[in-house]
N, C-alpha and C positions, 0 to 999 in steps of 0.2 A: 522300447527295443532292448534298454539295459536289463529290464526284468526278463525279457526272453532269453537273453543271453546266459542270465544267472540260472533260470530254471534249467534250461536245455543242458549247458555244460556242469552245472552243478548236480544235478539228479543223475547225469550219466555218470559222474565221478562217484557218486555215492553208491549207485548200483554196482560200478566195478569193484568198489571197495568191500561191498557185502558178497561179492563172489559171483554175482549173477552172470549168465553166459553172455558174451559181449552182443550177440545178435538181439538177445531179449533186453539188456541194458539200452542199446541203441533206440528199438522200438518204443519203449516204455518212456524214454526221455522225450522222444518226438511226440507221444501222446500227450504227457503232461505240458509240453509247449504249446500245442494245439489247444488244449484245455483252457489256456489264459485267453483265447479269443472266442470260444464256443462252448457248447455244452459236453459232459463227458461221453455221452453216447455218440455224438456226432464226431468227437475227436477219434474215437476208436474206429467208427467208420470210415473217416478220411484216411487214417494210417493204413488201414487193411486195403482200401482201393489204391492207394498209392503204391504200396508193396506189390499188389497184383499187377496193376499197369505198368509199373517199372521193370518187371521181370517178363513182361510181354513184348520181348525184342528178338528178332532174327539174329542180331549180333552175339547175343549170350549163348546161342546153341554151340558156338565155339568153345566155350569153356568146358563142358562136360565131354566133348569130343576129345580136346587137347589132354584132359584129365585121364580119359581112358586110354589114349595113345601112350601117354608117359607111364601109366601103369603096366600096359602090356610091355614095353620097353624093359621097364624095371625088372619084370620078371623073365623076360627073354634072353638073358646073358648078354646084354648089351654093354653093361659097365665093365666087364673085364676085358673086353675088345678093345674099348677105348682108352682103358689104362695101359694095356699093352702097347697101343699106338702113341699114348703120351709118352711112355718110356723111351720111345725111339726117337721122339722129338726133342727131348729133355735131357736125354742119357748123359751127355758131355758135360753139362753144366755143374757148377758147384752146388752140391745139395740136391743132386738130381732127383731123388724121390720127392722132394718138397716141390720142386717145379712140376713133377708129374702129375702130383696131386692137383696144382692148380689148374694145368692143362685139362686134366681129367674132368675135374668140375665144370670148366668152361665148355667142354664137349658135351658131356652128359646133361649138365644142367639147361643147355639149349635144347636138347632133344625131350628131356623130361618136363621142362618148364617149371621145376620145383626145386627150391633150394634144400627143403627137409630131404627129399628123396635123394638129391644129389650128396648132401652130407652123409647120409646113411649109407648110400650104395659104395660110393667112392672111398669115403672113409672107412667103412668097414673092411675094404680090401687093402688099403693103402697103411692103415695104422700098424698091422702085424709086420708087413714088410719094412716099414721104416724102424720099427723097434729093433728087428734083427739086424738092420745096419748100424744101430747104434745112436738113432736119433732120439733126442729128448721127447718123451711121451707128450708132454705138454706143448711143445713147439709144434709137434706133428699135428695135435688137435687143432692147434690155434690156426694153422696154415689151411686146414680144411675147413673150419668154421668160417674164415674170411673170405675164402674163395668160392663157398658154395652159392651165394646169390648171384655170380655172374651170369648165371643161366636166365635170371630174371630180367636182364637187359638184352642178352643175346636172344633172337627170336627163335621159335614162336613163343610168346609170353602172354599168359593168362592176364598177368597184371595190366599190361598195355592195353589189352581188350576192355578190361573194365575201365580204365582210364578214358578210353574212347567214348564208353557209353555214357560216362558222367559228363564229359564236356560237350555232349550233344552232336558227336559226329565228326571229331578229329579222326582224319584218315588212319585207319588200322595200318595199311601198307606203309604210310609215311613214318608212323611210329616204330613199326617192326624194323624197318631199314635203319631208321635213326638210331637204333639201340647197338648196332653193331660196333662202330668205333668207341663210345663210351665203355661198352662191356669188355672188349679187347683191351682198352686202356685200363680199366679196374684189373684185370688178369696180368698185365704186364707190370702194373705197379707193385703187386702183391709179390711177384715172381722176382723183382728186382730187391726187394726188402729181404725175402726169403733167403735169396742168393748172397747177400752181404751177411746176415746173420750166419748162414750155413758155412760161409768160408771162414769166418771168424772162429767157429767151433770146430772147423775140421772135418765136416762130414763129408763123407766118401762121394767120388765121382763114379758113375757106373761105368763099366767097361764098354768098349766101342762094341756096338752090335755088328754080327757078320750080315752079309747082305740077305742071306735067306732069311733072317729074322726080321730084318727091315722090310722084305717083301711080305712076310707072312702078316705082319702086324699091319701093314697098310692094307692089304687084301681084306683083312677081316673088318678094317674100320670102315670101308668104302660104303657098304650097304647101309649102316646105321646112320653114317653122315649123309648119305643120299636122301634122308628124310628131309633134311633142312633145304636139301637142293629142290626136292619136289615141292614143298611148302612155299619157300620164298621164289622159287622160279615161277610157280604158277600164280602167285599173286602180283609179283612185279611184271609179268608178260600180260596179265589180265585175263589168264585162263580161267581162274576161278577167285571167289572172293575169300576173305579170311576164314568164314565160316565153311565154306565149301572144302578149304584146305585142311581144317581140322578133320573133316569126314575123310578125305584122302589120307589124312596121317594115320588114322585108325586103320583103315584098310591096308596101308603099307606096313603098319607094325605088326598087325596080325599074319600078313603073308611071311614076313621075316622072322617072327618068333615062333609061329606055329608049323610052318611049312619049311622053311630054309634051315634055320637053326635047331628047330624041333627041341627048344628048350623047355617050352610049355606044351600041353595037350589040351584036348577038348574038356577034360574033365577039370582043369584050371580055370576055365573061362567064366564060370558062375560066380567064383569067388572074385576074381579080378572085376567082373561087373559090379558084384556087390560093393566092393571097396570103392569103385569109382562113383557109384551112384551116392554112397554115404558122404565121401568128400564133396561131390557136386552139391548135394542137399545144403551142407553147411555153408559152402561158399555162396550159394544163391539166396539162402535165408539171411546171410549177413548183408549181401547186396540189396536184397529188398527192404530189409530194415534201415539200411543207410540212405537208401532213395526216399524213404519217408521222413528220416531225419533232415535230408536235404531240402525237402519241400517245406519242413517245418522252420528251418533256417530262413528260406527265402519269404515264407509268410511273415516271419517277425523281423524281416530286413536285416538279419544278421550280418550277412556277407558284407552288405553296404555299410555297416556301421564299423566292422573291423577293417574294411577297406579305408574308410575315411580316417580311421585312426592310424593306421600304417603309414597312409600317404601325408598325415600331419606331422609325423616324427620327424620325417627328413623329405627332403626334396631331390636327394640323391639316389638314383636307381640302384646304385651299387650297394649302398647301405641298406636299402629296403630289402634287396634279394638275400643280403647277408641275415638280415633278421628273420626272414621267412625260412632260410635254411637252418638256422640254429633253432627256431621253434620246432621245425619238423624233426630234427635231430633229437630235441628233448622228447617229443611226442612218441618217436619210434621206440625209445627206451622202455615204455610201458604199455604202448599199443601196437597189435599186431598189423601187418602191412596192409591188408585189404580194407578193414575198417578205417586205418588213418587216412588211406587214399580216398576212400569215398566220402569221409566227412570232411576233409579239409581241402579237397580240390575246389569244391564250389566257393569256398571261403576266400583261397588265395588267387583262385584264376582271374576274377574281375581285377585284382591288385595288379598282377603282372601284365594283364591285358592294357591296363591304363599306361603301364611302363613300356608298352610295345613289344613285349615279349611273345615269341610265337609259341602257340600252344603245344605243337610237338616237341619244341625245345623244353618247355616247362614240364611236360609228362616225362621226359626223360630224366630231367633234375629230380622231379619227386620220386620216381622210381630208384633212381641212384641214392638219394637221401635215405629213403625207407629201406633199402636193402641193408645200409649200415644198421639199421635198428634192429633187424633180425638176427644180428650178431652180438648184441650187445644184451647185459642183465638190465632189468630183473626177469624179463618175459622173452627174451629173443628164441624163437623156436629152433634156429639153426645152431644157437649156441648150446642147448640143451641136447639135442641130437647128436651134435658134434662131440661133446664130452662124453656121452654115452658109449658112442662107437670107438671113441679114442681111448676109453679106460681112464678117464681123469676126471677132475673136478672143476667146477667152475671158478672156485678160488686159485688152483692151480694154473688155469690157462690164462687168466685175466693178463698177468704180467707179460708173457709172450704175445698178446694180441695187441697190447698197447702200440708198438711201432706199426702194427699192420691197420690199426684204427687210425692212426696219423696219417698214413698215405692214403687210405680211403677218404678221409676228410679233404685232405689237400687236393686229390683228383676231383672230388666234388665241386669244389670251388673253381677249378680249372673248367670243368664242363659247364658250370653256370655261367661263367664270365666269358667264355669262347663259345658262342652260339654254333660256330661252322662245325665244331666236333661232331655236334648231334645233326645239323642240317645239311652238311656237305652231300651225303650220299643220298638223301631224299631228292634234293635238287639234282644231282647229276643223273640218277637212276629214274626216277618217277617224274621230273619236271615240277617238283613241289614248289609251289610260291611263285611259279613263272606264268 
């Protein structure tokens, strides 16, 4: 077992250090681990078989549909309408544009389901506005970067769909509903810190908007936000499954962008479809390779070994959860969210299961934890995009990010140790666990 652990994670680290693409590094490490127990040709056959069978899932159809819906929304003029609505909501608070940035990321991220898309779309609009109002460029970029992952918790979230697949059928509806309060808590925590900093620096408050401006902003935001109502309303009431909801989201987004707003035309659709296909292929290849790695870990009894080690460190559940969170925070600094979720969920899920932790609660904790990772160097995707659209460098943005990191880690611990934050809404709305 120790040899299997060494081969699996050692070879994966070597491949990553060599610059091998993540999906190929994961698949190669799994192949070498199977090679410990059987011949080379048989190892390749098993890895290929596990990848193919792992992707043969109706649930996974939701991922390309949600990606396509998000891309249509990104091109369909949705971001600017949500930003105008966020200005109305946050205009009278200290550092109004910083709060607007956070709220817009929460709204747009929940629709697009992508932290990178949110950081690019919202940050690209907000950065010049904040610079004209006298905001420090690095502070503006830091707020945009830290708030861009909120949409990964607020549904619909492809990340939570992947988690459901890994765990063997944890309710997607329960996971979606469970993400609301932690996602809102993340956004409000960032707004609190941003407001304190903005007040100290004397950043301006936006003038009180007229009723006509409020009406126009609210009216323009109703239809984009209606996508969330359609998806979650349909799932909660049982009208359709999460996969069917993703297809409904594509139809809704097409009607909105193509017919109602007319921000895109038929000639734009081939490019949008191609971009969505490329993104989907990358994600699914990574999922398939990670499923093969999970099978290799199970074959080598690696999760059992790591579980025994963690449970022998301490009998205190609080200490074990702290150790898991610290481990995931470190992993998130050098590994992207999807492979980290796919690799480490099968390792830590048996541990938290022995502690009596609900799988829906653990899914929210893992997602919250890894959301922080995509904002941190050296490989944080939201960090790179946020710095690019904000016109600043990673070195300049790290210092203003530190207090935002602090509040995110603090809230992570709160969500970890207070299960009701995640489980209250699933129990009330879905009767989960009853």
